[in-house]
N, C-alpha and C positions, 0 to 999 in steps of 0.2 A: 650577293649582288645579282640582280635580275638582268635579263637580256636587254630590256629597254634602257636600263641605267648604263649598261655597257656601251650601247649605241650612242647615247648622249655623251659619254666620256670620250669615245673615239672622235666624234664630231667636234668636241671641244679641243681635243688635241690637234686635229687638222687645222682648226682655225688659227693656231699659233703660227702656221706656215703659209702666209699669203702668196699668191701667184705672181702678181705684177711686180715690176722692179720698184715702183714708188712705194707700194705697200711693204715690200721686202725691206726697203731702206728704213721705213718707219718702224717696222717690227724688230728688225735686227740690223741696225746700221753698221757699216764698216768705218773704222776710224779714218782711213785714208780718204774715203769719199766724203765723210763729214768735214774733214779739215779743208778740203777743196771748196765745199759749199760754204764753210765759214769764211774763208778768204774772199770768195766772191760776194758774200753778204756784207763783209766789211767794206769792200770797195764800193758797193752800191750805197751803203749808209753814208760813207764819206762823201760820195758824189751828191747825195740828197742834201746833206748838211751844208756842203759847200754852196749849193744853190739857194738854200733857205736862210742860213745864218749870215749875219753881217755885223760889223762893228765889234763891240766888246765880246759878244758871244762867239763870233767867228775866231777871234784871237785866242780866247780861252780854250775852246774845244779843239780847234784845228790849227792854230798858229797861222791864221790867214788874215792879211798878207804876212808872209814870213820875212823876217829881217835877216835870217841866216841861211835859209834853205830855199831851193827852187820848189815852189808849191806844185803839186801836193806832197812832195817828198819831205815831209817834216817829221820830227820825232813824235809829235802827238798822233799823227796818222799812222805811224809805225806801231805805236802802242795800241791803237784801235784795232789794227790787223791782228796783232798778237792776242789781244783780248778776245776777239771773235774766234780765234783758233782754240783758245781755252774754253769758250762757251760751246763750241762744236764738240770738243772731246767730252765735256760734261753732258751734252745731249746724248752722245753715244752711251755713256754709262747710265744715264737716267732711263733710256729706252731698254737697255739690257736688264736693268733692275726691275723695270715694270714687267718685262717678259718673264723673268725668273719668278716674280710674284704670281704671274698668271698660271704657272705650272701647278700651283697649289689648288687651283680651282678645277683641275682636270680629274681629280679623284682617282689616282692610279691604284690606290689601296682601299680596302674596306675600312670604313670609319665608324662602324657600329660598336656596341659594347660586348658582342658575343662571338664574333668570328675568330677562329684560330686557323693559322696557316701552317701547312706541312709542306714538305719538299715538292710534292706533285702539284701543289697549287701555285707554285712560283713560276713555272714555265710560261703560262699565259700572261702573267704580269710582266715578265721580262720581255716577251714578244712585243708588247705595247710600247716599250721604251726604245725599240730599235729606231735609230735615225733621229731621235729627239734630243740628243746631247752630243757634244764633242769634247775635246780636251780643254776647251775654254768656257763653254756655255752649257747650260742645262744642269743646274745644281741638283735639283730634286731627282730627275731621271737618273743622273749619274750616281747619286747616293743609293738609290733603290737598286739599280743594276749591280753595283759593287757589293752591296750587302747580300743580295740574292745569290750572286756567284760564290761568295765566300761561304754562305750557309750550305749551298748545294755541294760544294767541294769538300767541306769539313764536317758538316752536320752539327756544328757547334754554334749556338746562339751567342755565346760569349765572344768567340772569334769574329763573328759577323758584326757585333757591336763595336769591337775594338778596331776593325778595319774602317767602319763607318766613322768613328771618332777621328782616326788619323786622316781620313779623306776630308773631313770637315776642317781640320787645321790647315791642310794644304789649300783648300778653297779660300779660307779666310786670308791666308798670306797672299794668294794670287789676287784677290780683290784689292788688298792694300797696295800691291805693286802697280795695279792698273791706274792709280791716281798719281803716279810719278810725274807724268807730263804736265798735268794741271798744276801740281805743286810747284814745278819748275816755272811755269808761266806766271803763276801768282807771285813768284819771286822776281822774274825778269821784268814784269811791267813796272813796278816801282823803281827797279834799277835803271830802266830806260828813262823814267822820269827824273831821277837824280842826275843822270848823264846830261839830260836836257838842261837842267838847272845849272850844273857846273859849266856846261858849254856857254850858256847865256851870261853867266857871271864872268867867265874868261873873256868873252867877246866884248862885254861892257867895259871891263877894265882895260882891255887892249885899245878899244876905240877912244877911251878917255885919255890914255897915255899918248896916243898919236895926235890928238887934237890940241891945238894951241889954246883954244877956249873950251871950257867944260860946259857941255849942254846937259843940264840936269834932267830936263824932260826926256831927252833921248835915252839917257842912262837909265832913268826910271822905267821907261817903256820896255827896254831890253831886259832889265831885271824882272819886271812883271811877267814877261813871257816865260822866263825860266821858272819862276815859282808856280805859274799856271800849269806848266808841264808836270811838276811834282804833284800838284793837287789832283789833276785828272788821273794821274797814275795811281795815286793812293785810293781814289774812289773806285777805279776799275779793279784794283787788287782786292779791295774789301768785298766787292760783289763776287769775285771769283772764289774767294775763301769761304764766304757765306754759302754759296751754291754748292761748293765742293763738300762741305760738311753735311748738307741736306741730302745730296745724292749718294755720298758714301754711306751715310746712315741707312738709306733705303736699301742699298745693295747688300750691306752687311746684315740687315734685317732679313733679307731674302735668304741668305745663307743660314742664318739661325732658324728661320721658319722651316727650311727644307730639312735641317737636322732634326728639329722637333717633330715634324710630320713623320719622318722615316722612323724615328724612335718609337713614337706612340702607335703607329699603324702598321709597322712591319716588325721591328725588333721585338716589341712586347707581345706580338701575336705568334711568333715563330714557335713551333712545337717539334722537337726532335724525336722522331720515332725510335731512333737508335738508343737514345737515353732511356726511353720507356721500356724497351725490350731488355735492357740490362738490369 
C-alpha cells in the first residue's frame, strides 16, 4: 500500500467523525437525543394536522373534536407520539448501520491478491484503529483489532480466526437486542388502538343505557371513533414493522460484511513466522 493511498485512507477515516454537534448527531446519533427530537416532531405534526384537517379527516386521524377526552389529549395523539418515538429509534439504528457500512470504504487492510501480513505489519494497522470503535459501535475496526491482538499474542492464525468468529456472534446478538424498543413500540401502538376501541364501545353502551331514548346516530359516531383508533394504530404498526425489517437487515448486513472483509483481507493473509521456523 503506497503512501498516497495511506493518506487517503486516513482522511476517509477522519471524515467519519464530524466536528459540529449537528453533524455528530447525523453521523452517530444518541438514542436519548433522538427520542426527544421524535417527541418534539410528533407534537409539531399533531399541531400542524390540527390546524389543517377538519371534518371526517380530523376525527379519523386526531379524534378531533373528541367525545371522550380533552383535546389534544386523545388516544390517537398518544399513538402518534409513541409512533414517532419508534421512528426516532429506527433513525438511530439506520444512521449507525450507514456508519458501519462506511467503515468498509476506509480500506484498513490491503485488498490486492498478493500481500501477505506478518506480525510486524500489524502494528501500523492497529494504530489506525485507535479511537474508531467502542464496546457498542465500530464493527469492522473492532474485529480487526481483536484479530490482530490475538495473532500477536499467540502467533496462531487459527486462534485469531476463532476469536473473530466468536466476536461476530456477540455482535450479531447485540444488534438483535438493539431493536427491542422498536419491537415493543410496534406492539404497544396497536394495543393502544384496541384500548381506544374498547373504551369507545364501553362509552357508547354506557351512554345508551343511561339515555331514555336511543340515539342511533350518536352511538354510531362513538363506535366509529373507536374503530378509527384501531385502524390508525394498525397502519402505524405496519409502517414500524416494515421499516424495522429494512433497517435491521441493513445493520446485520454491516456485521456480515465486516466479518467477510476481515476474513478475506486479514485472516487469510496472516503468515506465522513461528510456524515456518518449526
